Biopython code that builds the backbone (N, CA, C, O; Angstrom):
import numpy as np
from Bio.PDB.StructureBuilder import StructureBuilder

atoms = [
    (1, "MET", "N", (-38.123, -175.682, 118.298)),
    (1, "MET", "CA", (-38.687, -175.440, 119.630)),
    (1, "MET", "C", (-40.205, -175.391, 119.614)),
    (1, "MET", "O", (-40.870, -175.903, 120.515)),
    (2, "THR", "N", (-40.738, -174.770, 118.579)),
    (2, "THR", "CA", (-42.204, -174.668, 118.473)),
    (2, "THR", "C", (-42.814, -176.030, 118.238)),
    (2, "THR", "O", (-43.892, -176.321, 118.757)),
    (3, "LYS", "N", (-42.137, -176.886, 117.454)),
    (3, "LYS", "CA", (-42.682, -178.223, 117.186)),
    (3, "LYS", "C", (-42.728, -179.050, 118.478)),
    (3, "LYS", "O", (-43.687, -179.784, 118.720)),
    (4, "ILE", "N", (-41.671, -178.923, 119.313)),
    (4, "ILE", "CA", (-41.615, -179.651, 120.572)),
    (4, "ILE", "C", (-42.744, -179.191, 121.466)),
    (4, "ILE", "O", (-43.410, -180.023, 122.084)),
    (5, "ALA", "N", (-42.980, -177.908, 121.556)),
    (5, "ALA", "CA", (-44.036, -177.399, 122.432)),
    (5, "ALA", "C", (-45.430, -177.836, 121.944)),
    (5, "ALA", "O", (-46.300, -178.176, 122.745)),
    (6, "LEU", "N", (-45.617, -177.818, 120.636)),
    (6, "LEU", "CA", (-46.900, -178.249, 120.064)),
    (6, "LEU", "C", (-47.115, -179.786, 120.275)),
    (6, "LEU", "O", (-48.219, -180.250, 120.558)),
    (7, "THR", "N", (-46.016, -180.528, 120.121)),
    (7, "THR", "CA", (-46.150, -181.968, 120.351)),
    (7, "THR", "C", (-46.461, -182.279, 121.804)),
    (7, "THR", "O", (-47.284, -183.148, 122.092)),
    (8, "ALA", "N", (-45.814, -181.581, 122.711)),
    (8, "ALA", "CA", (-46.047, -181.784, 124.146)),
    (8, "ALA", "C", (-47.509, -181.427, 124.494)),
    (8, "ALA", "O", (-48.158, -182.125, 125.273)),
    (9, "ALA", "N", (-47.998, -180.353, 123.916)),
    (9, "ALA", "CA", (-49.386, -179.902, 124.160)),
    (9, "ALA", "C", (-50.373, -180.942, 123.595)),
    (9, "ALA", "O", (-51.392, -181.240, 124.218)),
    (10, "ALA", "N", (-50.059, -181.485, 122.418)),
    (10, "ALA", "CA", (-50.930, -182.494, 121.841)),
    (10, "ALA", "C", (-50.990, -183.776, 122.677)),
    (10, "ALA", "O", (-52.045, -184.389, 122.836)),
    (11, "ILE", "N", (-49.841, -184.153, 123.196)),
    (11, "ILE", "CA", (-49.769, -185.359, 124.047)),
    (11, "ILE", "C", (-50.568, -185.119, 125.333)),
    (11, "ILE", "O", (-51.283, -186.011, 125.789)),
    (12, "LEU", "N", (-50.454, -183.953, 125.906)),
    (12, "LEU", "CA", (-51.235, -183.663, 127.111)),
    (12, "LEU", "C", (-52.732, -183.688, 126.866)),
    (12, "LEU", "O", (-53.499, -184.198, 127.682)),
    (13, "VAL", "N", (-53.147, -183.124, 125.716)),
    (13, "VAL", "CA", (-54.584, -183.138, 125.358)),
    (13, "VAL", "C", (-55.074, -184.569, 125.152)),
    (13, "VAL", "O", (-56.163, -184.933, 125.595)),
    (14, "ALA", "N", (-54.235, -185.394, 124.457)),
    (14, "ALA", "CA", (-54.657, -186.776, 124.172)),
    (14, "ALA", "C", (-54.763, -187.586, 125.446)),
    (14, "ALA", "O", (-55.703, -188.364, 125.604)),
    (15, "THR", "N", (-53.809, -187.418, 126.367)),
    (15, "THR", "CA", (-53.899, -188.180, 127.612)),
    (15, "THR", "C", (-55.049, -187.697, 128.500)),
    (15, "THR", "O", (-55.664, -188.487, 129.216)),
    (16, "GLY", "N", (-55.330, -186.404, 128.445)),
    (16, "GLY", "CA", (-56.430, -185.879, 129.213)),
    (16, "GLY", "C", (-57.784, -186.384, 128.728)),
    (16, "GLY", "O", (-58.678, -186.673, 129.524)),
    (17, "THR", "N", (-57.918, -186.486, 127.409)),
    (17, "THR", "CA", (-59.204, -186.991, 126.894)),
    (17, "THR", "C", (-59.299, -188.482, 127.071)),
    (17, "THR", "O", (-60.409, -189.005, 127.165)),
    (18, "ALA", "N", (-58.183, -189.203, 127.123)),
    (18, "ALA", "CA", (-58.240, -190.646, 127.378)),
    (18, "ALA", "C", (-58.730, -190.913, 128.805)),
    (18, "ALA", "O", (-59.550, -191.805, 129.026)),
    (19, "PHE", "N", (-58.226, -190.138, 129.771)),
    (19, "PHE", "CA", (-58.720, -190.331, 131.154)),
    (19, "PHE", "C", (-60.168, -189.816, 131.329)),
    (19, "PHE", "O", (-60.942, -190.355, 132.120)),
    (20, "ALA", "N", (-60.499, -188.785, 130.584)),
    (20, "ALA", "CA", (-61.878, -188.265, 130.737)),
    (20, "ALA", "C", (-62.893, -189.238, 130.132)),
    (20, "ALA", "O", (-64.029, -189.297, 130.603)),
    (21, "GLY", "N", (-62.510, -190.013, 129.087)),
    (21, "GLY", "CA", (-63.412, -190.945, 128.484)),
    (21, "GLY", "C", (-63.496, -192.280, 129.180)),
    (21, "GLY", "O", (-64.333, -193.109, 128.822)),
    (22, "SER", "N", (-62.642, -192.513, 130.177)),
    (22, "SER", "CA", (-62.613, -193.825, 130.819)),
    (22, "SER", "C", (-63.731, -193.827, 131.904)),
    (22, "SER", "O", (-63.901, -192.863, 132.650)),
    (23, "ASP", "N", (-64.459, -194.921, 131.951)),
    (23, "ASP", "CA", (-65.507, -195.073, 132.947)),
    (23, "ASP", "C", (-64.969, -195.506, 134.297)),
    (23, "ASP", "O", (-65.646, -195.348, 135.313)),
    (24, "ASN", "N", (-63.765, -196.048, 134.322)),
    (24, "ASN", "CA", (-63.215, -196.593, 135.549)),
    (24, "ASN", "C", (-62.223, -195.642, 136.242)),
    (24, "ASN", "O", (-61.753, -195.953, 137.336)),
    (25, "TYR", "N", (-61.904, -194.522, 135.649)),
    (25, "TYR", "CA", (-60.933, -193.652, 136.227)),
    (25, "TYR", "C", (-61.584, -192.851, 137.322)),
    (25, "TYR", "O", (-62.505, -192.083, 137.046)),
    (26, "GLY", "N", (-61.141, -192.997, 138.566)),
    (26, "GLY", "CA", (-61.690, -192.264, 139.677)),
    (26, "GLY", "C", (-63.078, -192.758, 140.099)),
    (26, "GLY", "O", (-63.794, -192.047, 140.804)),
    (27, "SER", "N", (-63.451, -193.920, 139.693)),
    (27, "SER", "CA", (-64.779, -194.433, 140.005)),
    (27, "SER", "C", (-64.675, -195.309, 141.257)),
    (27, "SER", "O", (-63.663, -195.972, 141.486)),
    (28, "ALA", "N", (-65.735, -195.295, 142.055)),
    (28, "ALA", "CA", (-65.778, -196.140, 143.257)),
    (28, "ALA", "C", (-66.043, -197.590, 142.908)),
    (28, "ALA", "O", (-65.759, -198.484, 143.705)),
    (29, "ASN", "N", (-66.593, -197.834, 141.704)),
    (29, "ASN", "CA", (-66.911, -199.223, 141.301)),
    (29, "ASN", "C", (-65.887, -199.793, 140.355)),
    (29, "ASN", "O", (-66.237, -200.606, 139.500)),
    (30, "ALA", "N", (-64.624, -199.397, 140.475)),
    (30, "ALA", "CA", (-63.614, -199.845, 139.541)),
    (30, "ALA", "C", (-63.236, -201.293, 139.772)),
    (30, "ALA", "O", (-62.755, -201.945, 138.845)),
    (31, "ASN", "N", (-63.433, -201.822, 140.968)),
    (31, "ASN", "CA", (-62.970, -203.207, 141.254)),
    (31, "ASN", "C", (-64.164, -204.147, 141.194)),
    (31, "ASN", "O", (-64.409, -204.880, 142.152)),
    (32, "GLN", "N", (-64.895, -204.148, 140.128)),
    (32, "GLN", "CA", (-66.035, -205.023, 139.974)),
    (32, "GLN", "C", (-65.493, -206.404, 139.496)),
    (32, "GLN", "O", (-64.475, -206.452, 138.806)),
    (33, "PRO", "N", (-66.162, -207.507, 139.857)),
    (33, "PRO", "CA", (-65.718, -208.825, 139.357)),
    (33, "PRO", "C", (-65.952, -208.956, 137.863)),
    (33, "PRO", "O", (-66.824, -208.302, 137.291)),
    (34, "ALA", "N", (-65.162, -209.807, 137.252)),
    (34, "ALA", "CA", (-65.243, -209.994, 135.793)),
    (34, "ALA", "C", (-66.511, -210.786, 135.478)),
    (34, "ALA", "O", (-67.030, -211.522, 136.318)),
    (35, "VAL", "N", (-66.983, -210.621, 134.273)),
    (35, "VAL", "CA", (-68.168, -211.346, 133.802)),
    (35, "VAL", "C", (-67.790, -212.813, 133.545)),
    (35, "VAL", "O", (-66.681, -213.108, 133.100)),
    (36, "ALA", "N", (-68.743, -213.740, 133.836)),
    (36, "ALA", "CA", (-68.483, -215.163, 133.602)),
    (36, "ALA", "C", (-68.252, -215.434, 132.130)),
    (36, "ALA", "O", (-68.891, -214.838, 131.264)),
    (37, "VAL", "N", (-67.331, -216.340, 131.862)),
    (37, "VAL", "CA", (-66.938, -216.663, 130.507)),
    (37, "VAL", "C", (-67.711, -217.919, 130.030)),
    (37, "VAL", "O", (-67.846, -218.892, 130.773)),
    (38, "ASP", "N", (-68.197, -217.879, 128.821)),
    (38, "ASP", "CA", (-68.942, -218.967, 128.233)),
    (38, "ASP", "C", (-67.921, -219.920, 127.552)),
    (38, "ASP", "O", (-67.254, -219.547, 126.587)),
    (39, "HIS", "N", (-67.821, -221.171, 128.092)),
    (39, "HIS", "CA", (-66.861, -222.148, 127.578)),
    (39, "HIS", "C", (-67.526, -223.184, 126.657)),
    (39, "HIS", "O", (-66.862, -224.143, 126.267)),
    (40, "SER", "N", (-68.778, -223.033, 126.304)),
    (40, "SER", "CA", (-69.473, -224.034, 125.515)),
    (40, "SER", "C", (-68.934, -224.009, 124.036)),
    (40, "SER", "O", (-68.583, -222.950, 123.516)),
    (41, "ALA", "N", (-68.883, -225.160, 123.410)),
    (41, "ALA", "CA", (-68.424, -225.230, 122.041)),
    (41, "ALA", "C", (-69.563, -224.835, 121.080)),
    (41, "ALA", "O", (-70.741, -225.084, 121.332)),
    (42, "THR", "N", (-69.167, -224.237, 120.025)),
    (42, "THR", "CA", (-70.193, -223.868, 118.986)),
    (42, "THR", "C", (-70.640, -225.084, 118.233)),
    (42, "THR", "O", (-69.958, -226.108, 118.267)),
    (43, "ALA", "N", (-71.727, -225.015, 117.574)),
    (43, "ALA", "CA", (-72.265, -226.165, 116.862)),
    (43, "ALA", "C", (-71.376, -226.548, 115.673)),
    (43, "ALA", "O", (-71.290, -227.730, 115.339)),
    (44, "SER", "N", (-70.732, -225.610, 115.044)),
    (44, "SER", "CA", (-69.876, -225.894, 113.912)),
    (44, "SER", "C", (-68.601, -226.640, 114.318)),
    (44, "SER", "O", (-68.071, -227.421, 113.528)),
    (45, "VAL", "N", (-68.114, -226.415, 115.515)),
    (45, "VAL", "CA", (-66.900, -227.103, 115.992)),
    (45, "VAL", "C", (-67.204, -228.478, 116.502)),
    (45, "VAL", "O", (-66.447, -229.414, 116.245)),
    (46, "SER", "N", (-68.307, -228.630, 117.227)),
    (46, "SER", "CA", (-68.602, -229.927, 117.834)),
    (46, "SER", "C", (-69.165, -230.925, 116.867)),
    (46, "SER", "O", (-69.187, -232.112, 117.194)),
    (47, "LYS", "N", (-69.627, -230.530, 115.687)),
    (47, "LYS", "CA", (-70.258, -231.471, 114.730)),
    (47, "LYS", "C", (-69.469, -231.485, 113.437)),
    (47, "LYS", "O", (-70.085, -231.377, 112.377)),
    (48, "SER", "N", (-68.179, -231.607, 113.447)),
    (48, "SER", "CA", (-67.432, -231.615, 112.208)),
    (48, "SER", "C", (-67.530, -233.010, 111.565)),
    (48, "SER", "O", (-67.608, -234.017, 112.269)),
    (49, "THR", "N", (-67.525, -233.058, 110.277)),
    (49, "THR", "CA", (-67.643, -234.308, 109.527)),
    (49, "THR", "C", (-66.311, -234.600, 108.820)),
    (49, "THR", "O", (-65.447, -233.731, 108.701)),
    (50, "GLN", "N", (-66.174, -235.836, 108.361)),
    (50, "GLN", "CA", (-64.965, -236.197, 107.677)),
    (50, "GLN", "C", (-64.829, -235.501, 106.306)),
    (50, "GLN", "O", (-63.710, -235.350, 105.817)),
    (51, "THR", "N", (-65.909, -235.085, 105.693)),
    (51, "THR", "CA", (-65.798, -234.404, 104.405)),
    (51, "THR", "C", (-65.154, -233.058, 104.573)),
    (51, "THR", "O", (-64.529, -232.556, 103.638)),
    (52, "VAL", "N", (-65.285, -232.450, 105.741)),
    (52, "VAL", "CA", (-64.654, -231.164, 105.984)),
    (52, "VAL", "C", (-63.150, -231.345, 106.133)),
    (52, "VAL", "O", (-62.379, -230.478, 105.721)),
    (53, "GLN", "N", (-62.718, -232.478, 106.727)),
    (53, "GLN", "CA", (-61.353, -232.725, 107.002)),
    (53, "GLN", "C", (-60.623, -233.455, 105.871)),
    (53, "GLN", "O", (-59.429, -233.731, 105.990)),
    (54, "ALA", "N", (-61.310, -233.767, 104.795)),
    (54, "ALA", "CA", (-60.695, -234.456, 103.670)),
    (54, "ALA", "C", (-59.697, -233.576, 102.944)),
    (54, "ALA", "O", (-59.915, -232.368, 102.854)),
    (55, "PRO", "N", (-58.617, -234.126, 102.424)),
    (55, "PRO", "CA", (-57.653, -233.286, 101.681)),
    (55, "PRO", "C", (-58.278, -232.763, 100.386)),
    (55, "PRO", "O", (-59.197, -233.371, 99.836)),
    (56, "ALA", "N", (-57.781, -231.664, 99.927)),
    (56, "ALA", "CA", (-58.321, -231.074, 98.710)),
    (56, "ALA", "C", (-57.871, -231.900, 97.513)),
    (56, "ALA", "O", (-56.730, -232.357, 97.444)),
    (57, "SER", "N", (-58.792, -232.081, 96.574)),
    (57, "SER", "CA", (-58.411, -232.842, 95.364)),
    (57, "SER", "C", (-57.596, -231.946, 94.467)),
    (57, "SER", "O", (-57.806, -230.735, 94.414)),
    (58, "GLN", "N", (-56.652, -232.560, 93.754)),
    (58, "GLN", "CA", (-55.788, -231.773, 92.889)),
    (58, "GLN", "C", (-56.279, -231.891, 91.444)),
    (58, "GLN", "O", (-56.495, -232.983, 90.917)),
    (59, "GLY", "N", (-56.444, -230.722, 90.833)),
    (59, "GLY", "CA", (-56.942, -230.675, 89.487)),
    (59, "GLY", "C", (-55.845, -230.885, 88.443)),
    (59, "GLY", "O", (-54.677, -231.083, 88.775)),
    (60, "ALA", "N", (-56.249, -230.838, 87.190)),
    (60, "ALA", "CA", (-55.313, -231.039, 86.102)),
    (60, "ALA", "C", (-54.415, -229.831, 85.891)),
    (60, "ALA", "O", (-53.395, -229.939, 85.210)),
    (61, "ASP", "N", (-54.769, -228.682, 86.457)),
    (61, "ASP", "CA", (-54.025, -227.444, 86.222)),
    (61, "ASP", "C", (-53.007, -227.186, 87.339)),
    (61, "ASP", "O", (-52.558, -226.047, 87.466)),
    (62, "ARG", "N", (-52.629, -228.138, 88.128)),
    (62, "ARG", "CA", (-51.660, -227.888, 89.185)),
    (62, "ARG", "C", (-50.250, -227.650, 88.626)),
    (62, "ARG", "O", (-49.921, -228.105, 87.531)),
    (63, "ASN", "N", (-49.477, -226.974, 89.349)),
    (63, "ASN", "CA", (-48.087, -226.646, 88.956)),
    (63, "ASN", "C", (-48.028, -225.870, 87.650)),
    (63, "ASN", "O", (-47.046, -225.993, 86.918)),
    (64, "LEU", "N", (-49.025, -225.088, 87.338)),
    (64, "LEU", "CA", (-49.029, -224.250, 86.111)),
    (64, "LEU", "C", (-49.044, -222.804, 86.487)),
    (64, "LEU", "O", (-49.715, -222.021, 85.815)),
    (65, "PHE", "N", (-48.341, -222.392, 87.531)),
    (65, "PHE", "CA", (-48.370, -221.023, 87.955)),
    (65, "PHE", "C", (-47.609, -220.145, 86.944)),
    (65, "PHE", "O", (-46.471, -220.451, 86.589)),
    (66, "GLY", "N", (-48.222, -219.088, 86.499)),
    (66, "GLY", "CA", (-47.599, -218.154, 85.609)),
    (66, "GLY", "C", (-47.669, -218.505, 84.133)),
    (66, "GLY", "O", (-47.036, -217.851, 83.305)),
    (67, "ARG", "N", (-48.429, -219.526, 83.805)),
    (67, "ARG", "CA", (-48.534, -219.919, 82.408)),
    (67, "ARG", "C", (-49.891, -219.556, 81.848)),
    (67, "ARG", "O", (-50.164, -219.812, 80.676)),
]
sb = StructureBuilder()
sb.init_structure("model")
sb.init_model(0)
sb.init_chain("A")
sb.init_seg("    ")
for serial, (resi, resn, name, xyz) in enumerate(atoms, 1):
    if name == "N":
        sb.init_residue(resn, " ", resi, " ")
    sb.init_atom(name, np.array(xyz, "f"), 0.0, 1.0, " ", f" {name:<3s}", serial, name[0])
structure = sb.get_structure()
């Protein structure tokens, strides 16, 4: 019974601190529009070369796992 009461008290404290730490809870400015999203490609994605997409070369030690 004591464990249940302590667990319930801990849950109440945790939810209370979660709402107290929220900037949007009870705020008049909670319905602000979202920030614009940047859809531009990064330089590394837009300038890929064939050497990056080439298959890996297989060395002489392939298929020697555990030896």
